[in-house]
C-alpha positions in Angstrom: -70.2 2.3 -75.7 -72.8 2.5 -78.2 -75.4 5.5 -78.1 -78.7 4.6 -77.1 -81.7 6.4 -79.4 -83.7 8.6 -77.6 -87.5 8.3 -78.1 -89.8 11.3 -77.8 -94.0 11.1 -77.2 -95.8 14.7 -78.0 -99.2 15.3 -76.1 -102.2 17.2 -74.9 -101.7 19.3 -71.8 -104.2 22.2 -70.4 -100.9 24.7 -72.2 -101.1 23.0 -75.3 -99.1 20.3 -76.8 -95.6 19.3 -74.7 -92.9 16.4 -75.3 -91.4 14.0 -73.3 -87.9 12.5 -74.3 -86.1 9.6 -72.8 -83.7 6.8 -72.7 -84.2 3.3 -71.0 -82.0 4.9 -68.4 -84.7 7.8 -67.9 -85.8 10.6 -68.7 -84.2 13.4 -70.8 -86.5 16.4 -71.7 -89.5 17.6 -71.5 -90.5 20.3 -74.1 -93.3 22.9 -73.3 -95.5 24.1 -75.6 -94.1 26.3 -79.2 -96.1 27.3 -81.8 -97.6 24.4 -83.3 -97.0 20.8 -82.9 -93.9 20.7 -85.3 -92.5 23.4 -83.4 -92.2 21.2 -80.5 -91.2 18.3 -81.9 -88.4 20.0 -83.7 -87.5 21.7 -80.4 -87.6 18.5 -78.4 -85.4 17.2 -81.4 -82.9 19.5 -80.8 -82.4 19.8 -77.3 -82.8 15.9 -76.3 -81.4 15.1 -79.8 -84.7 12.5 -79.8 -84.8 10.9 -83.3 -87.9 8.6 -82.9 -91.1 8.5 -81.7 -92.2 5.3 -80.1 -94.5 3.4 -78.3 -94.5 4.7 -74.7 -93.5 2.6 -71.7 -95.8 2.6 -68.3 -93.6 5.0 -66.6 -93.2 7.2 -69.0 -97.3 7.1 -69.5 -97.6 7.8 -65.7 -95.0 10.8 -66.3 -97.2 12.1 -69.3 -100.3 12.1 -67.0 -98.3 13.4 -64.1 -97.4 16.9 -66.4 -100.9 17.2 -68.1 -102.5 17.1 -64.1 -99.9 19.6 -63.3 -100.4 21.9 -66.1 -104.1 22.0 -65.5 -102.8 23.3 -61.8 -102.6 20.3 -59.6 -99.6 19.8 -57.6 -97.5 16.6 -58.5 -94.5 15.8 -56.7 -92.1 14.6 -59.7 -89.0 13.9 -57.2 -89.6 10.0 -58.2 -89.2 10.7 -61.8 -85.8 8.9 -63.1 -83.7 11.2 -64.6 -80.9 11.0 -67.3 -78.3 13.7 -66.3 -75.3 11.8 -67.7 -75.1 14.8 -70.6 -74.3 17.1 -67.9 -71.4 18.0 -66.7 -70.8 17.8 -62.9 -71.9 21.2 -61.6 -74.6 21.2 -63.4 -75.8 17.9 -62.2 -75.6 19.3 -59.1 -77.5 22.0 -59.4 -80.2 19.8 -61.2 -80.5 17.8 -58.5 -81.3 20.6 -55.7 -84.0 21.7 -57.9 -85.7 18.4 -57.0 -85.5 19.9 -53.2 -87.9 23.0 -53.9 -91.3 22.0 -53.2 -94.7 22.7 -55.0 -95.5 26.7 -54.5 -92.4 26.9 -53.3 -90.0 29.6 -54.9 -86.0 30.4 -53.9 -83.6 33.3 -55.6 -80.6 32.7 -57.4 -79.0 34.3 -54.7 -80.0 32.0 -51.9 -79.6 29.0 -54.1 -75.8 30.2 -54.9 -75.5 30.0 -51.0 -76.9 26.9 -50.4 -74.9 25.2 -53.1 -71.2 27.4 -51.4 -71.6 29.0 -54.9 -69.1 32.1 -54.9 -70.9 35.4 -54.8 -72.7 36.8 -58.0 -70.6 34.5 -60.5 -72.2 31.6 -58.4 -76.0 33.0 -59.1 -74.9 34.0 -62.5 -73.6 30.2 -63.1 -77.0 29.2 -61.8 -78.9 31.5 -64.2 -76.5 30.0 -67.1 -77.3 26.5 -66.0 -80.9 26.8 -66.3 -80.9 28.5 -69.8 -79.4 24.3 -70.7 -81.8 22.6 -68.5 -84.1 20.0 -70.9 -86.5 18.8 -68.0 -88.9 21.8 -66.9 -91.7 21.3 -64.2 -90.0 17.8 -63.5 -86.7 19.5 -62.5 -88.4 22.7 -61.2 -86.3 25.3 -62.5 -89.4 27.9 -62.8 -89.4 27.8 -59.1 -85.9 30.0 -59.0 -86.3 33.6 -59.6 -84.5 36.8 -59.5 -84.4 38.7 -56.4 -87.3 41.0 -55.8 -89.5 38.6 -58.2 -93.1 37.1 -56.8 -94.5 34.5 -59.2 -98.9 34.4 -59.4 -98.7 30.6 -58.9 -96.6 28.1 -59.3 
């Protein structure tokens, strides 16, 4: 099977310049702002293997608009966004899919997720934390809504 090129697009938001990366099958990455445009582009390229800026298809433009609204503080439901998780193993696919069930302004702890996903003890929570570190689609798959025990977010 021939690898499909990964395209990307950078865009302005209320918190700075962000980026998205995609292949024809779906979204493969969202990049939040780095120090400057070059760093944002580089981070997106490294984590998503995106190689070329491209004309933005309508579904990506709709996603960009949603990300802009979300980062301006408006509630947005990303559950309908087609994501491509083929680069993830089965364990991470399960963890990432479960993120979609955490609604806007709701949080869960890593321990709660471990129990919900039948992961064993503290090791399950640790594995969940590790998987969030490799996660490439913040906001769309809301890893920021999973917290360590005892932490309270200001606003999500």
